N, C-alpha and C positions, 0 to 999 in steps of 0.2 A: 646317544646324544640326549643330554637332559634339555628339559624346557627353558632353563636360564641360558645354557649354550646357544640353542637355537634363536633365543629373543635377542641375545647380544649381537649374533651373527646378522639378524635381520635389522638391527638398529644401525650396525656399521654399514650395511648394504644400502640402506635408505638415506644414510648421511652422506655417502658418496656417490648415490645415484644420479645427480645432477652433472656430476664432472666427466662422467664416461658417455660414450656414444652419442656424440652430438650429431644430430641430422636435422634437416630442414622440415619443419611442419609444414603439413598441407594446409593450403588455405581451406577453412571450414566450408566454403561455398562449393568445392569441386566435389567432395563425397556427398554433400547435401543435394545437389543436382544431380548426380549420379543415382542416387537412391531414389529420388522423385522419380526420375525417369524409367527406372526399372519397375518401380511400384504402378505407374501409369501403363506400362506395357503389360504387366501381369493383370493390371484391371481390366484392360482392353481385351485380353485374351479371354479371361473369364466371363465377361459380359456377351461375348461373342459366343461362347459355349453354352450360355445360359438363356437364349433367346427363345421364348415360347411361342412366338407368332412367326 
C-alpha cells in the first residue's frame, strides 16, 4: 500500500468520522472529579508511608 493510498483512506475516514458511532459524551466534570479523588487518595497513601516522625 502506497503513501498516497493510505493518505486518501485517512482523509475519507476523517471526513466520515462524525457520522458514525454516535455516543453520549461524558460530562467533563465526572472524570475530572474521579481523577482528583484518585490523586488525593494516592497522595494520602504516599504521605502516610513517608512520615519521618
